[in-house]
Backbone as ProteinMPNN parsed JSONL, in Angstrom:
{"seq_chain_A": "XXXXXXXXXXXXXXXXXXXXXXXXXXXXXXXXXXXXXXXXXXXXXXXXXXXXXXXXXXXXXXXXXXXXXXXXXXXXXXXXXXXXXXXXXXXXXXXXXXXXXXXXXXXXXXXXXXXXXXXXXXXXXXXXXXXXXXXXXXXXXXXXXXXXXXXXXXXXXXXXXXXXXXXXXXXXXX", "coords_chain_A": {"N_chain_A": [[0.852, -1.173, 0.005], [0.554, 2.221, -0.842], [1.815, 5.24, 0.636], [-0.337, 7.846, 1.44], [-0.51, 11.303, 0.774], [-2.45, 13.213, 0.685], [-5.875, 12.768, 1.271], [-7.108, 10.297, -0.851], [-5.201, 10.787, -2.829], [-2.391, 9.463, -4.241], [1.118, 8.878, -3.525], [2.58, 8.493, -5.854], [0.95, 9.814, -7.695], [1.257, 12.427, -6.813], [4.019, 12.816, -7.261], [3.937, 12.747, -10.027], [2.761, 15.079, -10.827], [2.981, 18.356, -12.353], [5.489, 20.813, -11.531], [4.178, 23.238, -10.056], [4.742, 25.439, -8.33], [7.372, 26.172, -8.949], [7.093, 26.7, -11.68], [5.076, 28.784, -11.747], [6.173, 30.605, -9.906], [8.636, 31.297, -11.07], [7.714, 32.466, -13.427], [6.398, 34.725, -12.384], [8.594, 36.082, -11.223], [10.111, 36.699, -13.533], [8.302, 38.401, -14.883], [8.102, 40.539, -13.053], [10.836, 41.43, -12.88], [11.215, 42.122, -15.569], [9.259, 44.158, -15.969], [10.102, 46.062, -14.087], [12.686, 46.718, -15.048], [12.016, 47.778, -17.554], [10.445, 49.972, -16.726], [12.417, 51.502, -15.477], [14.043, 52.133, -17.667], [12.253, 53.648, -19.288], [11.819, 55.782, -17.557], [14.299, 56.957, -17.432], [15.568, 57.268, -19.905], [15.249, 58.761, -23.163], [13.261, 57.938, -26.048], [15.285, 56.256, -28.387], [17.658, 57.187, -27.33], [21.03, 56.4, -26.559], [23.035, 54.556, -24.348], [26.187, 53.702, -23.49], [27.278, 50.635, -22.063], [29.119, 48.507, -21.865], [31.556, 49.584, -23.36], [30.936, 50.115, -26.798], [29.879, 47.707, -27.31], [27.925, 46.551, -25.649], [24.976, 48.083, -25.092], [22.514, 50.34, -23.789], [19.391, 51.175, -25.039], [16.49, 52.968, -25.557], [13.889, 51.547, -27.041], [11.007, 51.266, -29.068], [9.041, 48.633, -29.627], [6.788, 47.452, -31.858], [6.24, 44.998, -32.835], [6.956, 41.521, -33.002], [8.96, 39.134, -31.14], [12.23, 40.342, -30.802], [11.675, 42.469, -32.471], [10.658, 41.55, -34.859], [8.332, 41.38, -37.582], [7.037, 44.022, -37.532], [4.662, 46.598, -36.555], [2.454, 45.152, -35.76], [1.321, 44.923, -33.213], [-1.247, 44.677, -31.954], [-2.273, 42.337, -33.119], [-0.304, 40.541, -32.225], [-0.719, 40.766, -29.507], [-3.219, 39.572, -29.174], [-2.565, 37.011, -30.123], [-0.678, 36.374, -28.196], [-2.222, 35.96, -25.904], [-3.495, 33.564, -26.519], [-1.251, 31.936, -26.648], [-0.376, 32.038, -23.964], [-2.43, 30.636, -22.676], [-2.05, 28.13, -23.879], [0.539, 27.488, -22.904], [0.134, 27.202, -20.105], [-1.806, 25.175, -20.139], [-0.366, 23.074, -21.341], [1.68, 22.709, -19.428], [0.136, 21.827, -17.328], [-0.668, 19.316, -18.218], [1.658, 17.933, -18.694], [4.09, 15.488, -17.626], [5.763, 15.466, -14.418], [8.597, 17.369, -14.494], [11.43, 18.924, -13.819], [13.151, 20.599, -15.371], [11.476, 21.137, -17.549], [9.38, 22.508, -16.282], [10.792, 24.783, -15.487], [11.559, 25.815, -18.004], [9.039, 26.324, -19.163], [7.995, 28.103, -17.294], [9.767, 30.288, -17.586], [9.119, 30.903, -20.24], [6.385, 31.571, -20.015], [6.57, 33.79, -18.24], [8.101, 35.606, -19.787], [6.392, 35.99, -21.972], [4.115, 37.072, -20.726], [5.22, 39.424, -19.63], [5.852, 40.913, -21.943], [3.299, 41.047, -23.089], [1.92, 42.607, -21.223], [3.058, 45.12, -21.734], [2.194, 45.491, -24.401], [-0.629, 45.608, -24.097], [-0.884, 47.706, -22.272], [0.563, 49.994, -23.262], [0.706, 49.762, -26.003], [2.947, 48.939, -27.412], [6.068, 47.149, -27.145], [8.609, 47.671, -24.787], [11.908, 47.695, -25.596], [15.386, 47.346, -24.857], [18.055, 46.415, -24.62], [21.0, 46.363, -26.389], [23.205, 44.74, -28.36], [26.347, 44.225, -29.93], [28.906, 44.662, -32.485], [30.402, 47.472, -33.545], [28.802, 48.532, -36.445], [27.494, 46.185, -36.803], [24.891, 44.771, -35.389], [22.888, 43.011, -32.958], [19.403, 42.136, -32.64], [17.476, 44.492, -30.786], [16.511, 43.905, -27.437], [14.707, 42.705, -24.487], [14.196, 41.938, -20.928], [12.097, 40.031, -20.833], [12.185, 38.984, -23.468], [14.679, 37.756, -23.313], [14.161, 35.763, -21.417], [12.307, 34.242, -22.837], [13.904, 33.38, -25.015], [15.819, 31.867, -23.63], [14.127, 29.906, -22.584], [13.313, 28.641, -24.949], [15.738, 27.489, -25.756], [16.136, 25.702, -23.621], [13.885, 24.056, -24.014], [14.574, 22.909, -26.455], [16.812, 21.458, -25.642], [15.568, 19.621, -23.92], [14.026, 18.306, -25.821], [15.952, 17.031, -27.487], [17.627, 15.54, -25.872], [18.537, 12.273, -24.728], [15.987, 9.979, -23.745], [15.451, 8.931, -20.38], [16.445, 5.653, -19.411], [14.487, 2.9, -18.345], [14.984, 1.447, -15.064], [15.095, -1.322, -14.987], [15.775, -2.097, -17.558], [17.972, -3.478, -18.544], [17.72, -5.935, -17.49]], "CA_chain_A": [[-0.001, -0.001, -0.012], [1.343, 3.437, -0.888], [1.479, 6.267, 1.614], [-1.06, 8.94, 0.83], [-0.209, 12.621, 1.347], [-3.751, 13.837, 0.733], [-6.884, 11.688, 1.102], [-7.458, 9.984, -2.228], [-4.127, 11.098, -3.745], [-1.234, 8.637, -3.918], [2.426, 9.525, -3.655], [2.934, 8.423, -7.263], [0.227, 10.885, -8.382], [1.888, 13.676, -6.434], [5.293, 12.915, -7.978], [3.718, 12.918, -11.456], [2.22, 16.419, -11.097], [3.982, 19.356, -12.711], [5.987, 21.644, -10.421], [3.463, 24.528, -10.19], [5.398, 26.514, -7.588], [8.532, 26.601, -9.727], [6.559, 27.257, -12.917], [4.417, 30.066, -11.469], [7.11, 31.511, -9.228], [9.593, 31.771, -12.046], [6.989, 33.366, -14.305], [6.208, 35.998, -11.649], [9.908, 36.769, -11.111], [10.458, 37.244, -14.856], [7.407, 39.542, -15.162], [8.48, 41.66, -12.168], [12.124, 41.965, -13.342], [10.968, 42.725, -16.903], [8.558, 45.431, -15.865], [10.971, 47.004, -13.358], [13.745, 47.163, -15.975], [11.38, 48.638, -18.548], [10.064, 51.228, -16.059], [13.628, 52.271, -15.279], [14.452, 52.633, -18.989], [11.311, 54.691, -19.695], [11.988, 56.946, -16.688], [15.651, 57.521, -17.483], [16.044, 57.474, -21.277], [14.249, 59.154, -24.154], [13.342, 56.985, -27.161], [16.423, 56.381, -29.264], [18.885, 57.545, -26.592], [21.956, 55.272, -26.402], [23.977, 54.642, -23.215], [27.163, 52.581, -23.52], [27.434, 49.91, -20.821], [30.442, 47.886, -22.052], [31.963, 50.204, -24.615], [29.782, 50.127, -27.707], [29.466, 46.328, -27.514], [26.667, 46.386, -24.931], [24.393, 49.402, -24.901], [21.095, 50.496, -23.492], [18.72, 52.086, -25.977], [15.049, 52.879, -25.408], [13.321, 51.261, -28.343], [9.595, 50.904, -29.034], [8.833, 47.494, -30.54], [5.379, 47.142, -32.043], [6.181, 43.726, -33.523], [7.133, 40.303, -32.175], [10.258, 38.934, -30.523], [13.356, 40.99, -31.446], [11.215, 43.455, -33.445], [10.205, 40.94, -36.103], [6.93, 41.637, -37.97], [6.625, 45.257, -36.897], [3.318, 47.145, -36.765], [1.44, 44.086, -35.526], [1.183, 44.787, -31.77], [-2.565, 44.199, -31.582], [-2.341, 40.938, -33.528], [0.562, 39.754, -31.34], [-1.361, 40.767, -28.2], [-4.243, 38.512, -29.216], [-1.843, 35.751, -30.236], [-0.005, 36.113, -26.898], [-3.209, 35.425, -24.974], [-3.643, 32.168, -26.892], [-0.02, 31.243, -26.253], [-0.376, 31.907, -22.506], [-3.338, 29.532, -22.352], [-1.383, 26.898, -24.271], [1.655, 27.191, -22.002], [-0.437, 26.708, -18.854], [-2.466, 23.9, -20.455], [0.669, 22.076, -21.559], [2.306, 22.44, -18.178], [-0.817, 21.045, -16.5], [-0.792, 17.95, -18.771], [2.985, 17.302, -18.804], [4.578, 14.814, -16.423], [6.669, 16.276, -13.616], [9.965, 17.486, -15.061], [11.912, 20.199, -13.319], [13.636, 21.404, -16.469], [10.297, 21.564, -18.332], [8.701, 23.53, -15.498], [11.631, 25.989, -15.573], [11.447, 26.349, -19.352], [7.696, 26.852, -19.383], [7.88, 29.292, -16.42], [10.46, 31.383, -18.271], [8.336, 31.221, -21.43], [5.202, 32.26, -19.553], [6.947, 35.098, -17.711], [8.491, 36.503, -20.89], [5.213, 36.304, -22.795], [3.262, 37.969, -19.934], [5.894, 40.724, -19.544], [5.668, 41.629, -23.22], [1.89, 41.29, -23.251], [1.586, 43.755, -20.376], [3.439, 46.327, -22.503], [1.301, 45.652, -25.575], [-1.944, 46.014, -23.649], [-0.824, 48.976, -21.524], [1.062, 51.136, -24.036], [0.59, 49.518, -27.444], [4.214, 48.478, -27.938], [6.947, 46.545, -26.145], [9.845, 48.415, -24.549], [13.161, 46.954, -25.716], [16.444, 48.262, -24.409], [19.42, 45.88, -24.654], [21.543, 46.4, -27.745], [24.527, 44.069, -28.347], [26.953, 44.102, -31.255], [30.245, 45.227, -32.731], [30.314, 48.53, -34.561], [27.481, 48.62, -37.068], [26.905, 44.852, -36.779], [24.152, 44.717, -34.115], [21.85, 42.041, -32.808], [18.134, 42.78, -32.393], [17.295, 45.041, -29.434], [15.627, 43.004, -26.704], [14.442, 43.042, -23.089], [14.27, 40.774, -19.996], [11.124, 39.039, -21.282], [12.749, 38.319, -24.656], [15.779, 36.889, -22.838], [13.537, 34.602, -20.788], [11.728, 33.459, -23.939], [14.996, 32.752, -25.738], [16.376, 30.819, -22.74], [13.115, 28.857, -22.542], [13.385, 27.915, -26.229], [16.945, 26.655, -25.688], [15.85, 24.604, -22.697], [12.958, 23.13, -24.675], [15.352, 22.18, -27.445], [17.632, 20.47, -24.919], [14.629, 18.584, -23.505], [13.585, 17.531, -27.017], [16.984, 16.222, -28.127], [18.386, 14.669, -24.96], [17.985, 10.922, -24.707], [15.032, 9.678, -22.672], [16.053, 8.021, -19.383], [16.076, 4.267, -19.58], [13.98, 2.292, -17.121], [16.022, 0.769, -14.242], [15.151, -2.77, -15.296], [15.882, -2.297, -19.018], [19.056, -4.43, -18.827], [17.399, -7.24, -16.858]], "C_chain_A": [[0.872, 1.247, -0.008], [0.886, 4.433, 0.152], [0.783, 7.415, 0.903], [-0.734, 10.231, 1.539], [-1.486, 13.425, 1.51], [-4.778, 12.721, 0.559], [-7.227, 11.516, -0.372], [-6.372, 10.26, -3.25], [-2.889, 10.274, -3.346], [0.061, 9.412, -4.099], [2.873, 9.541, -5.084], [2.224, 9.547, -8.04], [0.847, 12.256, -8.041], [3.199, 13.867, -7.157], [5.091, 13.17, -9.488], [3.161, 14.3, -11.828], [3.332, 17.397, -11.512], [4.357, 20.184, -11.478], [5.399, 23.038, -10.548], [4.155, 25.665, -9.507], [6.584, 27.059, -8.371], [8.062, 27.298, -11.013], [5.993, 28.66, -12.683], [5.357, 31.063, -10.848], [8.119, 32.122, -10.182], [8.958, 32.76, -13.028], [6.805, 34.718, -13.662], [7.495, 36.78, -11.527], [10.29, 37.397, -12.444], [9.603, 38.479, -15.14], [7.839, 40.76, -14.339], [9.819, 42.273, -12.615], [11.976, 42.694, -14.674], [10.331, 44.08, -16.761], [9.345, 46.481, -15.076], [12.076, 47.579, -14.279], [13.173, 48.132, -17.012], [10.979, 49.989, -17.95], [11.289, 52.11, -15.863], [14.096, 52.904, -16.599], [13.565, 53.811, -19.404], [11.503, 55.945, -18.864], [13.317, 57.636, -16.882], [16.193, 57.798, -18.887], [14.889, 57.982, -22.136], [14.366, 58.149, -25.306], [14.501, 57.281, -28.103], [17.751, 56.756, -28.577], [19.726, 56.278, -26.331], [22.878, 55.554, -25.222], [24.876, 53.424, -23.319], [27.307, 51.963, -22.141], [28.787, 49.238, -20.815], [30.958, 48.38, -23.396], [30.741, 50.328, -25.513], [29.257, 48.711, -27.983], [28.15, 46.02, -26.849], [26.161, 47.768, -24.598], [22.96, 49.287, -24.446], [20.526, 51.484, -24.502], [17.218, 51.875, -25.797], [14.443, 52.736, -26.773], [11.873, 50.85, -28.164], [9.341, 49.851, -30.094], [7.36, 47.229, -30.681], [5.215, 45.858, -32.867], [6.317, 42.578, -32.556], [8.545, 40.287, -31.571], [11.358, 39.537, -31.381], [12.934, 41.941, -32.568], [10.765, 42.876, -34.77], [8.73, 41.254, -36.317], [6.38, 42.878, -37.318], [5.22, 45.669, -37.336], [2.231, 46.138, -36.593], [1.181, 43.878, -34.044], [-0.173, 44.224, -31.375], [-2.689, 42.708, -31.919], [-1.488, 40.064, -32.594], [0.027, 39.744, -29.922], [-2.396, 39.678, -28.133], [-3.577, 37.143, -29.288], [-1.168, 35.369, -28.922], [-0.992, 35.51, -25.896], [-3.416, 33.926, -25.244], [-2.409, 31.36, -26.453], [0.036, 31.057, -24.747], [-1.268, 30.743, -22.081], [-2.682, 28.201, -22.708], [-0.238, 26.504, -23.353], [1.142, 26.578, -20.701], [-1.075, 25.332, -19.062], [-1.416, 22.801, -20.61], [1.364, 21.719, -20.253], [1.42, 21.592, -17.28], [-0.853, 19.57, -16.944], [0.573, 17.219, -18.779], [3.339, 16.573, -17.501], [5.571, 15.715, -15.687], [8.086, 16.19, -14.182], [10.463, 18.856, -14.683], [12.387, 21.122, -14.45], [12.489, 21.942, -17.354], [9.541, 22.66, -17.593], [9.482, 24.855, -15.519], [11.463, 26.621, -16.936], [10.078, 26.991, -19.568], [7.42, 28.069, -18.482], [8.561, 30.498, -17.036], [9.646, 31.855, -19.494], [7.086, 32.037, -21.059], [5.527, 33.671, -19.062], [7.32, 36.094, -18.809], [7.303, 36.937, -21.706], [4.297, 37.292, -22.024], [3.899, 39.369, -19.859], [5.697, 41.541, -20.797], [4.201, 41.943, -23.48], [1.413, 42.491, -22.436], [1.896, 45.034, -21.104], [2.466, 46.558, -23.648], [-0.069, 46.156, -25.178], [-1.942, 47.409, -23.002], [-0.444, 50.162, -22.4], [1.094, 50.947, -25.532], [1.874, 49.104, -28.141], [5.014, 47.877, -26.787], [8.204, 47.384, -26.022], [11.035, 47.47, -24.649], [14.296, 47.892, -25.377], [17.862, 47.706, -24.436], [19.878, 45.775, -26.098], [22.984, 45.862, -27.692], [25.052, 43.988, -29.769], [28.335, 44.706, -31.302], [30.098, 46.231, -33.851], [28.912, 48.632, -35.123], [26.784, 47.25, -37.154], [26.244, 44.642, -35.42], [23.159, 43.586, -34.137], [20.536, 42.802, -32.607], [18.123, 43.341, -30.97], [16.249, 44.2, -28.726], [15.477, 43.47, -25.276], [14.515, 41.76, -22.22], [13.307, 39.661, -20.447], [11.595, 38.254, -22.487], [13.855, 37.357, -24.272], [15.217, 35.631, -22.193], [12.954, 33.663, -21.842], [12.823, 32.683, -24.706], [15.631, 31.608, -24.931], [15.415, 29.635, -22.664], [13.171, 27.995, -23.836], [14.604, 27.015, -26.239], [16.734, 25.463, -24.75], [14.891, 23.565, -23.313], [13.641, 22.302, -25.748], [16.204, 21.098, -26.785], [16.751, 19.318, -24.457], [14.249, 17.673, -24.671], [14.675, 16.638, -27.557], [17.758, 15.337, -27.167], [17.712, 13.291, -24.936], [17.032, 10.725, -23.525], [15.712, 8.765, -21.654], [15.54, 6.605, -19.572], [15.515, 3.742, -18.268], [15.04, 1.518, -16.379], [16.159, -0.671, -14.586], [15.312, -3.065, -16.756], [16.935, -3.345, -19.357], [18.752, -5.828, -18.305], [16.764, -8.206, -17.795]], "O_chain_A": [[1.835, 1.321, 0.755], [-0.291, 4.471, 0.513], [1.264, 7.9, -0.121], [-0.684, 10.269, 2.769], [-1.572, 14.254, 2.416], [-4.556, 11.81, -0.239], [-7.589, 12.475, -1.053], [-6.577, 9.999, -4.436], [-2.406, 10.394, -2.22], [0.093, 10.462, -4.741], [3.497, 10.512, -5.514], [2.816, 10.158, -8.93], [0.941, 13.131, -8.902], [3.481, 14.969, -7.628], [5.963, 13.738, -10.145], [3.097, 14.648, -13.007], [4.475, 17.273, -11.072], [3.607, 20.233, -10.503], [6.048, 23.933, -11.089], [4.169, 26.775, -10.04], [6.778, 28.272, -8.446], [8.577, 28.354, -11.38], [6.393, 29.612, -13.353], [5.352, 32.239, -11.212], [8.418, 33.314, -10.112], [9.573, 33.755, -13.412], [7.023, 35.748, -14.3], [7.504, 37.998, -11.703], [10.754, 38.537, -12.468], [10.126, 39.498, -15.59], [7.931, 41.871, -14.861], [9.932, 43.495, -12.718], [12.554, 43.763, -14.871], [10.793, 45.053, -17.356], [9.255, 47.671, -15.378], [12.344, 48.78, -14.269], [13.769, 49.168, -17.307], [11.15, 51.029, -18.587], [11.22, 53.323, -16.057], [14.494, 54.069, -16.632], [14.071, 54.851, -19.825], [11.371, 57.054, -19.379], [13.452, 58.806, -16.526], [17.192, 58.503, -19.027], [13.722, 57.684, -21.882], [15.433, 57.574, -25.523], [14.675, 58.412, -28.557], [18.821, 56.651, -29.175], [19.201, 55.236, -25.938], [23.434, 56.646, -25.104], [24.422, 52.282, -23.251], [27.443, 52.682, -21.151], [29.538, 49.381, -19.85], [30.828, 47.711, -24.421], [29.641, 50.613, -25.041], [28.328, 48.522, -28.769], [27.328, 45.3, -27.416], [26.829, 48.537, -23.906], [22.285, 48.285, -24.679], [21.135, 52.517, -24.777], [16.729, 50.748, -25.873], [14.465, 53.668, -27.577], [11.542, 50.154, -27.204], [9.413, 50.121, -31.293], [6.721, 46.817, -29.712], [4.188, 45.653, -33.514], [5.849, 42.652, -31.42], [9.22, 41.314, -31.51], [11.414, 39.266, -32.58], [13.701, 42.201, -33.494], [10.513, 43.624, -35.715], [7.969, 41.379, -35.358], [5.366, 42.816, -36.621], [4.674, 45.174, -38.322], [1.177, 46.252, -37.219], [0.85, 42.764, -33.638], [-0.228, 43.348, -30.512], [-3.155, 41.918, -31.099], [-1.907, 38.969, -32.217], [0.291, 38.794, -29.186], [-2.459, 38.934, -27.154], [-3.984, 36.217, -28.587], [-1.093, 34.19, -28.573], [-0.617, 34.632, -25.118], [-3.501, 33.126, -24.312], [-2.531, 30.242, -25.953], [0.464, 29.998, -24.287], [-0.889, 29.954, -21.216], [-2.747, 27.248, -21.931], [-0.059, 25.324, -23.052], [1.655, 25.554, -20.249], [-0.895, 24.432, -18.242], [-1.574, 21.711, -20.06], [1.614, 20.542, -19.994], [1.913, 20.73, -16.552], [-1.048, 18.681, -16.115], [0.604, 15.991, -18.864], [2.937, 16.991, -16.415], [6.149, 16.624, -16.283], [8.673, 15.118, -14.325], [9.955, 19.858, -15.187], [12.046, 22.305, -14.466], [12.549, 23.072, -17.838], [9.107, 23.636, -18.205], [8.878, 25.927, -15.565], [11.247, 27.829, -17.036], [9.99, 28.096, -20.105], [6.681, 28.97, -18.88], [8.016, 31.602, -17.02], [9.512, 33.054, -19.738], [6.772, 33.045, -21.692], [4.846, 34.631, -19.422], [6.92, 37.258, -18.776], [7.196, 38.1, -22.095], [3.771, 38.236, -22.615], [3.207, 40.376, -20.006], [5.407, 42.735, -20.724], [3.887, 42.997, -24.034], [0.603, 43.29, -22.906], [1.08, 45.955, -21.1], [1.974, 47.669, -23.847], [-0.623, 47.034, -25.839], [-2.883, 48.185, -23.171], [-1.056, 51.226, -22.299], [1.468, 51.862, -26.266], [1.879, 48.933, -29.36], [4.685, 48.066, -25.616], [8.801, 47.767, -27.028], [11.148, 46.536, -23.855], [14.188, 49.101, -25.583], [18.807, 48.48, -24.283], [19.206, 45.162, -26.928], [23.859, 46.456, -27.062], [24.298, 43.717, -30.703], [28.862, 45.193, -30.302], [29.716, 45.884, -34.968], [27.946, 48.798, -34.379], [25.616, 47.172, -37.536], [26.917, 44.373, -34.426], [22.638, 43.228, -35.193], [20.567, 44.018, -32.418], [18.691, 42.74, -30.057], [15.234, 43.823, -29.313], [16.037, 44.494, -24.884], [14.844, 40.675, -22.7], [13.671, 38.485, -20.438], [11.441, 37.035, -22.55], [13.963, 36.269, -24.837], [15.748, 34.54, -22.403], [13.091, 32.444, -21.747], [12.674, 31.497, -24.998], [15.935, 30.541, -25.464], [15.85, 28.484, -22.678], [13.082, 26.768, -23.778], [14.514, 25.875, -26.693], [17.121, 24.34, -25.073], [15.073, 22.359, -23.147], [13.322, 21.127, -25.929], [16.31, 19.979, -27.286], [17.138, 18.157, -24.586], [14.163, 16.453, -24.533], [14.365, 15.556, -28.056], [18.489, 14.453, -27.615], [16.499, 13.166, -25.1], [17.262, 11.253, -22.437], [16.488, 7.895, -22.049], [14.362, 6.384, -19.854], [16.006, 4.096, -17.196], [15.938, 0.967, -17.017], [17.258, -1.217, -14.488], [15.019, -4.181, -17.185], [16.803, -4.037, -20.366], [19.445, -6.789, -18.639], [16.445, -9.328, -17.402]]}, "name": "protein", "num_of_chains": 1, "seq": "XXXXXXXXXXXXXXXXXXXXXXXXXXXXXXXXXXXXXXXXXXXXXXXXXXXXXXXXXXXXXXXXXXXXXXXXXXXXXXXXXXXXXXXXXXXXXXXXXXXXXXXXXXXXXXXXXXXXXXXXXXXXXXXXXXXXXXXXXXXXXXXXXXXXXXXXXXXXXXXXXXXXXXXXXXXXXX"}
């Protein structure tokens, strides 16, 4: 007989649940850091103003992004706002159905936090505040923000999860 932690819920069922605290907590941390960083940028820089952080390789620049991640598909903020709502629902739905996997909960929490942080901007001001500019001379990467960084990290983690070998059952060699 298995030990029950809650009446009617077995230990195996508890172990198989997604890690909601990690998922939700990480999403909240990303949203808060994203919004605080954007508020600081808006309060201290005018649009287009450049501040060198590490020479000209890493700069802060207040940029208004009315497109998608890294400024792709500009002038579509409303469309991406609606699409973002659907994505948020899918992220939470997938996390609820997925077996317990710490790396997956981290990846989906980062993804959710980044998407919510950018959605808040789209709904509140009609564009996303981007501010990190990295590059060498005139060769620059897309300007991005904390939410974009969380989304990019989440995508890398999801790729790692997808390509790493599945764990073998303990009795596979028997």
